[in-house]
Structure formats: C-alpha cells, structure tokens
C-alpha positions, -999 to +999 in steps of 0.1 A: +125+236-434+107+247-410+112+219-388+151+222-398+152+255-386+135+252-356+158+224-346+189+241-351+175+270-332+171+245-302+204+232-306+220+270-306+202+275-276+211+243-257+247+248-272+247+285-254+230+272-220+258+242-219+283+270-225+273+288-198+280+260-175+308+248-189+324+287-183+310+286-149+325+254-142+360+259-152+359+296-138+354+276-106+381+253-112+409+267-130+429+296-117+439+302-156+403+305-164+400+331-137+429+354-151+415+353-186+380+365-173+399+394-152+416+406-179+387+401-204+364+421-178+386+449-174+394+452-210+358+453-218+348+477-192+377+500-207+367+500-241+327+496-239+299+511-220+291+480-203+262+498-180+244+509-211+250+481-229+235+456-202+204+475-197+198+484-235+202+444-237+174+437-212+150+461-224+152+449-261+145+417-250+120+424-226+100+447-250+105+417-280+091+392-251+059+415-244+053+421-284+052+388-287+035+375-256+009+400-267+005+386-306+003+353-287-027+363-266-045+380-298-043+346-317-040+320-291-071+301-303-055+298-337-018+282-320-011+247-308+000+235-276+036+236-288+036+277-290+020+278-255+051+257-244+074+280-262+058+309-248+066+297-215+104+288-223+104+325-237+094+338-206+115+319-184+149+326-203+140+362-206+133+362-167+167+343-161+186+368-185+170+396-172+174+385-133+209+371-139+221+406-156+206+430-133+211+410-102+248+401-106+280+418-110+315+414-121+324+418-084+303+387-074+307+366-107+340+364-125+324+351-156+296+377-155+300+390-189+302+356-208+277+339-190+254+370-196+261+370-230+254+333-234+220+340-215+208+367-240+216+344-272+196+320-257+168+342-247+169+360-283+166+326-300+136+314-276+122+350-286+126+349-324+115+312-328+083+319-306+077+350-327+080+329-360+055+306-345+028+330-332+031+348-367+030+318-388+000+305-368-028+290-390-061+293-384-097+300-399-105+330-413-139+348-406-153+346-440-147+308-444-158+293-408-196+289-421-192+285-455-180+254-478 
C-alpha cells in the first residue's frame, strides 16, 4: 500500500510539472489561451487577495520544508538513500516554487497564476511524501542495540 501511494504521489507531481509546461507552451503559441488567461487573471485579482495568498502559500511551504528537513536531520541515521534523494527533491521543488512565485508576476508572464498553482501542488506533494518517509523511518531503539 505504501508503494502504491508513493507511485500515485509521484505521478501527481509529474502531471503537475507537465501541466505547467503545457500551459506555458500553449500560452506562447495560441492567442486564445492568452485571452483566457488574461480574463482569469483579472477575475482572480478582482475576487481574491492574490498578494496575501501568494505570500501565505510560500511561507507555509517553506516552513513545512524546514520542519521536514529538521526531522530528517534528527533521524538521518535511520533513513535510507531514497529519503536523502526525496529531501533534495523537496528542497529543489520548494525553491522552484518560491523563486517563481516571488520572482515573477502577471505583468511578465500571462500564465503566472496557473503555473504557480501547479508548482505549489508539486512542492506540497513532495513535502508530504518526504514527511511521511521521514516520520515512518525505522531504526533501532536504544534499549535494543546491545541486547538480543
């Protein structure tokens, strides 16, 4: 069951990143996509506090990444190499999301909100997946180290 959940989470991450690429590709190539995104950007900016949502989401993902990283550093002797790789991917995806969200805007990129949401989805799934792997890492307890 654990492997199935891991594979589903991985597929969701890949789909989010592929979706971001596809949206960006069609935004550059098709005028209808640009018109739709401009309409959505104006609607979302009118209806929602996008600046506060953007800052809040970046802060939440960054704090969760730091917490998972601290748990990992505490339990690093008990974890496998896969968890090391998952932590590296978690940090990379969080940095990608934070850098894109804080570095771009709707003035520079028409597809900014959509790609930002998809990067957030990929980063959040990776943080959750890594947190589960770190928290369920099995190691020896101190009382059982020298005893049989």
